[in-house]
N, C-alpha and C positions, 0 to 999 in steps of 0.2 A: 051555437051554443057556448055560454060562457064558462071557462074552466076556473073551478074554485081556487084561490090562491095555494092552497097546500099541495095542489097537482102541479103548480106552475115551476118547472125546473129553473126558470130563469131567476127566481127569487132565492134569496139566501135560505139555507135549510132551516135556521131558528124561526124565520118568518112562517115558513111554510108549516112547521110543527106547532107553532103557536096558534096559527089559524085552524089546524086539525083539531088540536085539544079543545079549542072553543066550541066545537060541533060536537063533542063525544059525551056520551052518557058516563056515569060512575062505572056501569057495567062494562062498557066499551074500552074504558081506560084500564081498568083491571085486566081485562082480557089480554092486554099486550104485555102483562107482567108474569105470565107463566107459560109454561111448555106443555104439551100433551105427548105422552108416550103411547102410541097406538098399539104397539106390539108388546106392552108390558104384561108380565105374568103375574096375576094378582092371587094365584092360588097356591104357589110354592117357591122353592129356589128360584132365584134368579141371578142376573149379573149384577147386582148392587146390594149392599146390605140393606136389610129390612125392606126390600122391595114388596114383598108379600103383604105386609101389614102396613105399609105407606101409601100403597096405590088405592085409588078408590074408583068405583065405577061411574060412569058419566054418560048422557046422552050426546053421542058426537054431533048429530045434526042440530041439536039445539044449541050446544055450546058454541059451535062456529058461527051462529049467527052474531055474536057479540064481536066477533074477530079473534085472532089467536096470535099470541106472541112467538111461541116457537114449536117445532116439531122436533121430537126426541128420537134420534137414532133410527131412521127409517131402513138404514142399510145394516146397522150394527146390533141388531137384535136377534135375527135369524139369518140362514142363508139364503139369500134373495140374489138371482142373477142380476148383475149391474144395469144391464139395459132395461130389463123389466122393473127393476127398482127405481130407475131415473124416471120412466113413464108413469108408475105409480106414484111417485112423489110429485111428478107434475100435474096429475089428475087431482090428488089431494090439494095442492095449491090452488088450482082452479076452483075446487069447491069451496074452500075457505074464502077466497076472494068473491066469488059470487054469492056466498050466504051472508057476509056482512054488508052493512050500508055503505062502507068507504072502499070496499074491494081490495084490502091490504093483504097480502100474502104473509105467511109466517117466516121467520128466520129458522132454517133447518139446520142442526147441528150434530156433529159426530165426533167420536173419539179417533184421535191421529197421532197417539203417543209414539208409535214406531211405524208409522203408515197408517193410511186409511183403514180403520178397523171394520172391514167390509169383506165379503166373501169374494174370492178370486183377486183381491188387491194385494199388491207387493208387501211383503213382511220383511221390513227394514230391521237392522240392529237396534236394540234398544237404547235408551239414552246413556246408560252407563258406558255402553261401547262408543257412543260418540265422544264422551269425556276421555275416552282411552286413545282416541285417534288424534286428539288435540289439532284439529283441522276445522275451525268455524267456517272457512268458505265452503267445504264439501257438505258439512251439515246444512248450510243455507240452500245448497243445489238440490239436496234431497227434500227439504221442506218446500221448496218451490215446486218440485215434482208433486209431492202430496197434495199441496194445495190446488195445483192444476187439475189433479185427478177429483178431489172434491167438488171443484167448482165445475167440472165437466158432467156432473150429474146432478147439479141442483142444490149443493150444499153451500152454506154460507160462513159458518163457524165451525171451527175446530176447537176441541177441548184439549189443548196442549200449547206450550211444553209444561213439564213439571219443573219447577225451579227450587225446590226444596233441597237444602244442603245436607248431606249425610252427617248426622251427629252419632249415630249409633248403628253399626253394620248389621245388628241382629234384626233390624226392621224389616218387614216383609217388603216394602216398596222400594228399597235400595235400588233394585233393577231399573225403576222408573226414573231415577235421579241422574244427574250428570257427573256427580263425584261429591267429595268432602271439602272441597274448596270453593268458597264464593266467587273469586276472580274465574276460575274455570267455569263454573256453573253459569256465571253471568255473561261471560264473552261467547261460549258456545249457544247458550240459550237464546241471547239476542239474535244471533246468527239464524238460528230456527224461526225465530218471530219474523225476521226481515223476509226469509224465504216463503213462509205461509203467507204473511201480508202483500207480498208482491204479486201472489197469484190471485188477490182479491179476497182472500179467506180471513175472516176475524180470528185473529190468534187469542186463546185465552191462557193467561197465566195462573198457574195452580202450584200449590195450594196456599192462598195468602191468609195468614202467614204463621210459621212456626210448626207445621205438621210434623216435619221429620224430627222434631226435638222431642218427641212424646216419651214420657217417663218409662223406662225399662224397654223401650223399643216395642210398646205395645200399639197397635193401631187404634187410634182415636184417644188414646191416654192423654191426661193433662200435660200440658208443656211447662216446664220448670225454668225455662231459658231467662237469664236475667237481662235487665235493660240494655246493657253494652253488648252481649252476646246476640241479642235480637237485632239492635241496630247495626252492628258490624258484620255478622255472619249470616243472619236470616234474610235480612232486608235487601242488602245490595244488588243480589241478581235480579230481583223483581224491578228495582229502580232502573237498572241498566236496560232490561229488556224493554221497559217503557219508553226509556229516553232515547236509545239506539236503535230499538227494533220496532218501535211505533205500534205495540199491542194495543188493541181496542177493546179488550175485556179482560176481567180479571175474576177468578173464582175464589169465594171465601173458603177458608180451611174448616174442616170439622172440629178442629180442637179449641180447647180453652187455654188461655194463658192468664196466670194470676187470678184465676176465678172467673174470667169474662170470656165467654165463647166468640171466636172470630166473627160469626155470623149476627152477633149481637153487640158488636164492638164499634160504636162510631167514631172513637179516636183513631182507629185503624183504617175502617172502610170510607170514612168521609174526611177526618182532618188530616191524617197523614197522607193517604192516597190522593185525595182530590185537592184539599186545600194547599198541602205542602208541596206535593209532587205536579200538580197540576193536570191529573187524569181527567179526561172528559168522556171516556167510554162507558160501557155497562158493566155492572158487578152482578155476577149470576151465582146463586147457590149451588154448592156441591149437592150432588143427589141426595134429596130429603133432607138437606142441612137444616131447613128452616124447622121441620118437624122435630128434629133432635132437639131444637131448644126446649121443648116441651117434654119430649118422651125419654132423652138421654141425659141432657144437662140439667134439666128441670129448673130452668131460670124462668120459664112461663107456665102457668097454671092451666091456660085454655089456648086453643088454637088461634083465637083472636089476638091474644096476647103475645104468642110466639110470631104471628105475621107482623104485628106492630113493632116488636122489637127488631125484626130483621129490616122491616122496611126503613125504621128510624135510624138503624146503624148505617144503611146505604146499600143493601141488596136489592136490586132493580127487577131481577127475574127468579122466579121459583122454578127450578128444575127438579126432577125430569118431567115431572106432571103435575096437574093442578090438584091442590088440597088447601092450601093455606091462604093463596092470593086470589082465590075465586069469590064465592058465596060467602064463606066466612069473613072476608076482608071487607066486602060490600056492605053486610049487615053491622060490622064494627064501625064503620065510617058513618052509616046512617044513624046508628046509637050515639053519636059523638065521642067514641072511644079512639077513633084513629082520625087525624086530621086529614082532609081531602088533599091538603097541599103536599102531603107524602106521596100520595098517589100520582099527583101531576108530576112531581119531580122526577119520580121513577119513570113514568109514561113519557116524559119529554126525552130523556136519556135514550129509551128503545126506540122511539120514533125516529129521532136524529140518526140512530145508527141505521135503520131502516131506510132513511133518506139517503144516507151514503151509499148504501147497496143498491139503490134504484128502486126499492120496493115501494115506494110511494108514487112512483112515475105512471103516468095513464097509460105509457105503452108497454109497460112491463108485461113480459110473457115468460113463462116457466121453460126451464131447459128440457128439450125433449130428444135426446140424441138416438140416432137409429142404431148405432153399435157403440159399445163401451170395452175399452181394454184398460184394465186397471192394474195390469202387471205387464208392462210392456218391456221389450228388449232394453230400452233406455233405462226404464226404472230399475231393471235387474242388474244393469251395469253399474249404476250408481250404489245400489245395494251391495254389489261385490266389492267394489272399491272401498267402501266405507267398512266393510266387514274385514278386508284384508288390513287396512290401516289400523283397525282396532284390536288386533291380537297382539297379545303382550307375550314376549317371549321372557319369563322371570328368571330362568337359569339355563345354562348349557355348559356346565363347568368343564367338561372334557371333550367338547365339540362333537357330541353324540349326533346332534342335527347339524345340517340337514340329513335324513335318512339315506343310507345307500339305495340306489334304484333296483338292486336285484337281491335285497336281502329277504330273510325270512322274519315276517312280522306277525306278532300275535297281538290282535286288537281285542281288548277285555274291557268290560264295563257296561252298566246299565244305560249310558248316554250314546253308545256308538253306533247303535243301529236304529235309533228313535228320532223320525224327523222333528218330532215336537221339542227335542232337546236343543234347538236352535232358536226357540221363540219364547218371548216374554208373556206375561200373563194378560197384557193388552193387545196381544196379536188376536185375530179373529180366530183362529184354530184354537188357541187356547182359551179364549175368552168366552166364545160363543159355541163353537162346534162339540163342545164337550156336552152340551145340552142337546145335540142333534146328531147322535151317532150314525144315523142313517145316511147323512150328508158326505160327499167326498171332501178332501182337503181343499179342493179348488185352485191350489198352486203347486208347483213343482218345489220340492224342499229336498234335496239331496241329503242323506245321512253322512256322518264322518266316514263311515265304514265304506259305503259306496264311492264317497269322493276319493278316499286313500286307494281303494283299487283302481281307480280311473287315474289317479295321479301317477301311480306306480305301477304300471301293468306288467313289468316283469319281476316285481315281487311276489312272493309267495305269503299270501294273507289269509289267516285263519282268524276265527271269531269265537267269543264266549262271553255271554252276558255276565256271569260271575255273581252278581245279587241284583235285587230290585233297587230303585232309587232310594225308597224310604223304609219298605218294609224290613223286618229284621229276619230275613230269609236267607241263610248261609249256605243251603244245599248245593248251590251253584259255583261256589268258590273252588271246589277240587278240581271240576272240570277246567276252570279258568287258569289255576296254577299249571295243570297238565299241558294246556296250550302254550303258555308263557315258557314252560321248560323246553319245550321242542322248537323255540324260536331263537333268533339272533338278537332280537329286540322286542320288548313288549310295550305296546301304546295302551295306557290305561285311561280310558274316557269316562270320567266321573263327573258328577255334578247336581244340577236341580232340575225339578220338574216344576214348571210355572203353572199356577193355579189361583183360585181364589179363596178367602176365608177357610184355610185349612184344608183345602183340597189339593195343595201342592206344597212344596218346600220353599217357594219364592213366589211373591206376589202379594197383592193386596189382601191383608188379613192372614199372612202367612209369616208371622214374626217367629223367632226362634230363641231358645233359652241361652244358648251359646253357639260358638262358632266351629263346632266339629263338623265334619262332612256329614251329610243325611244318613240315615240308616246305619248299615253295617258297611258302607263304602270304604271306612277306615280300616276295618279288619281285611277287605278284600285287598287293598293296596299294601298293607303289611304282609300279607302271604305272597303277593306278586314280587316284592322286594326280596322276601326271604330266599326265592329260588335261585338268586344271584346273577340273572339274566337282567341286562340293563333296563330300567323302566322309564320311559317317557310318560310323565302325567300330563294330561290334557284335560284342563276344567272348562266345562260349559256351565256356567253358574249366572244367578243374578245378584249375589254378592261376594265378598271375599271370605275364605275360609282359612282357619288356623292350619298352617303347614310346617310348623317347626318340628314335628314329631319325625317328619321324612328329610328334613334338611341334612343335606350331605350324603344321602343315601339314594337319590335318584339321578338318572342319566340327564334328565332335562325337564323342565316345568313350563307348560304353555297355559296361559290363562285367556279365555275368551267369555265375554259376557254377552250371552245371548245375541249370537251375531247375525240372526235373521236368516233368510230364506237361502241366501248364498253364503251362509256360514260354514257348511261343509266343504266346499271348494277351497273357501278362505284358508280355514285352519290345515286343511291337507296340503295345501299350497306352501304353508309355512314348515309343515313337516317335510316336505319333499326338496324345500330350498327354492322353488319357482318364486315365492314371496319372501321377500327379505323382511322380517318383523319389525315393525316400526311403532307398535302401540306403547303407551305409557300408562302406568297406573293412576287411575282417576281416585282410587281409595287405596289405603294401606292394607297390606295383607299381614295378619297378625302371626305372632309367633306360637302364642298358646290359645286354647280355647277360652280361657278364664282371663281375669285381669282387664277385661273389657268393660264398658265401651271405650273406645280411643280413636281419634283421629289426629292428624299430625299438628293441627292448630292448637297447640298446648303452650301455657306459660310455663316458667321454669318448674314450678312444682308439680306440673302435669307430666313431667318427664321422669325418666329414671333417676334414682337418687338414693341417698343412704336412709332417708326418712320413712322408707317402706321396703319391704321384703319383694313386692310385685314389681316387676320390670315391663312396663308396657311397650317398650321399644318393639316396632314391627319387624317382621322377618324381611319384607321387601317394602320400602317406604313409598308414599306418594310421590308419583313423577317417574318411578322406575321402570325400566326396560331394556332389553339387550337387543343385539342387532347381529346379523352375520358379517358385517363390515365393521370397520373401525373408524373413529374420527379423532382429530386432534383441534384443539381450540387454541388459537395463536393471536398474538399481537393484540391483546386487550388493551383498550385505550380509553381513558376519561380524564377531563381537566382534574388537576389536583389543586382545586380551589375551594373556599368556602362557598356556601350556597345561603341566600336568603330563604326565609320561610315560603316566600312565594315565588321560587326559582326553578329552573329546569336545568337538567343535565344529561348529556348524552354518553351513553356506554355502548362502545363497539368492540367487536370481536371478529376474527376470521375463523370459520370452520371449514376444515378440510376433510375429504372422505380419503383415508389413507389406505383403504382395502382395495380388493380386486374386483368388487362389483356395485352397481348403484345401490343406495340406501338412503334412509331418511333419519335426521338427527332431530330432536326436541330440545332446543336451547331454553333453559327455564330461568327466569330471574325473580329472586326471592328478597324480601326486605326483613332486616333484623333490626331492632330498636333496642338498644341496650338498657335505656332507662326512661320511663315514662310515666305520666301522671297516674295511670291505672295499668295493672299488669298486663302484658301483651304476649301473643303467641311469639314463641322463640323465632320462628321463621314463618313467612307467609306469601304466598305466591303474588307477584304483581305483574307479570309479563311472561310472554313465551313465543317462541317463534319455531314452526315447523319448517325444515328444510330438506328438500329432495335434491341429492348431490349425486352425479355419475360417479364411478370409480375415478380417483385423482382429481375431482373437481372440487372447489372451494366456494364459498361466498361469506360476504362481509355483512355483519348483521349490527344494526345500530338499535338499541333501546332509548326512547325519548322518555326519560323519567321526568316527571313533575312533582314538585313535594306534596301535591294534592294526595298522590298515592300512598303517603305517609300517614295520613289522617286516620284518627280513631275518635270514639266517644268517650269525653272526658267525664269527670266526677259530676259536673253539673248538666250532663246530658247534651253538651255542645260537640259537634264534630271539629276537631281542631288539628292544626299542624303546630307542633311544638318544637321551639329551638333545640339544639343538641345534636349528639351523635348518632350517625345512621349507618349501618352497612347494606350494600347492594351486593348479592351474592349470586353468582352464574353458576349454575349446577345442572347435572343430569337427573338430579332428583333432588327433593326436600333435604336428602341426607347426605348427597354426594356433590360437594362444592369445589368448583374448579378454580374460580378467582372471586376475589373480594375488592370491591372498591369502598373506601370508607369517605364519609361526608360529614361536614360539620355544618348544621343549620344555624343560621345567626338571624337575630330579629326577634319581633314580638310574637306571642302566641297568635295564631290566625285563625279565626273561626271561619268555617265554610258554609256556604249556603247550597240549596239544590242544584246549583250550576257548577258544581265542583267537576274536576276531571276524573274519570273513573277508570279509563283505559290508558294502559302504557303503549303507546303507539310504538311500531317498529318499521324500519326500512331495510331493505336487502338489496345489496349490489353483488352481481356476479363478478367473479375474480377469474 
């Protein structure tokens, strides 16, 4: 028997795919360009926007005779036992392969924003917590474990990470982002991609690009970002994740920029992504994004036109299910409305990726595990460590924390005794189980109340809810005040409930008008403070909230961003002192609820000044976080010489733990450019290093700065390094500068290409 060239693994992938395409009919080629969502709900509310009116009925048995590009969320749509789900997926793949002429299985994709979004799978901290940890290697380890779990049940592609840079903290999806700084987002995001890809999973960068810059922080609202903001803030994390992480897929954003939806923008999806950056993977639509070109953006009058615009722009795969890239597209090609060459281009990319995954090989077999454990002890250990590293101690002015082991504690608040207080909206319990109230949680998630009682067994702990998360019910405040008055200290556990499209206070489609605490939680906190009992405020949230109203009136403030299934013990460990807090803010915490939006990346006129009565200065700045130990920074050393516009400079310092316990310091390097061709942020992060030091221990850190890191987009749209003065600022936050090194760049303006250096490498030597 002669093997067809496309089946021969000894041939180059391009040759195999070209041979395969030459044998395929139009219907067989377009079948590779869409997914099918077998468990999608066509009759009512679902887990995606417009799911009920954008999903069509189809004959599965007839459809798969053409082949199939993707299978959508076999595990992430309903509570399915993982082992049974793996066997069901394997069975579906066998049917798909048997039904088509070429025996090619589908790519199975799942959400994995904060862990595999599947029943009984580990729920890790959300991305905003990854940013707070400032620990890319740990994020990479987490992503590798997520990828291994996905791979173990037959999944090929993960729809993560989110690389949107926060531009307005009122946006509901802030919890899904890594922070408000593109360098932090890029370095942590690239680490996640490396971990996922190292397990053989196709990482999907989203949302490309500009989604987080929507007007008024409204989900899907138009993006008003200018050319330079787009180039210097929005795009760098994606470029870094592609170049350093090796991501093999990109998801187009829902939003429009300057009147052009991302899903219909060839300058973005083809010219920039592929021609300028050299990306060779697949571009997938966000769920129903192709249809939205017709129904929401109204740049297409017919389904065929929407399909044409998306395909021409560079979207290779319609997700989550077939509507526009199936018979509609086939008819448009045969009518001469869409060139078949566009079909071939997209199908070639899809099949090349399937070839990489081994799905074109003759000996391919689906994964059929006997047993599956998606929440192993090793997973939980990583989840615990990341949760502990991400907790931020915002304030502890009088040393109230750690709590005494035998004290009387009143735990108050709507987030204290609810396991879901630990989870973001893309965790399986918050995302899917709300539609299946009959199902059990599937994983163990200790509440903060339970964890604190376990952490401090000799303490007398009482509890009162006080008020709901978002409902205006104040009837429980009186009892909460009574419990607080009887205690030595009150731990007020406030925050968000993650949900979707208005069903929560944080999450996709859960945008807010201002940054006051949800519901009547502010009134509850006022009442607790008025008792005179010291109050420790613990926030379990998906975004920062304005805390200026209570500044100077609280005993301590602890911030955790949806820290995952091990978040309860992690936060309790910080309160007890077992864990020395080391998280740093990935987003600024505002002083007031209005005068926003604001992130720290502001030029001079975006800062406080005499030209406006509104002061946007945050209460706690980007990068801020306290510890139970102390650190000194010594012996800062850098050459006092001029530097060419293509030069490098090493800046070193010694960090010493001068306290009596082990702890972690995060050294942050910021750039200040006093004069430039266009206005620049007053400071911006260009490097950082997390250091774990024992009591009395020290380490010497060197930042290897290259002038590429000072580059920006000039008036002509070029990325340039300019001659002139620069300041490198070493700080514990964007506002707390410990040391400054001044540089003078000499030489010509230098224009950078796509091979520019994007990372400030560091080296650490123990002392």
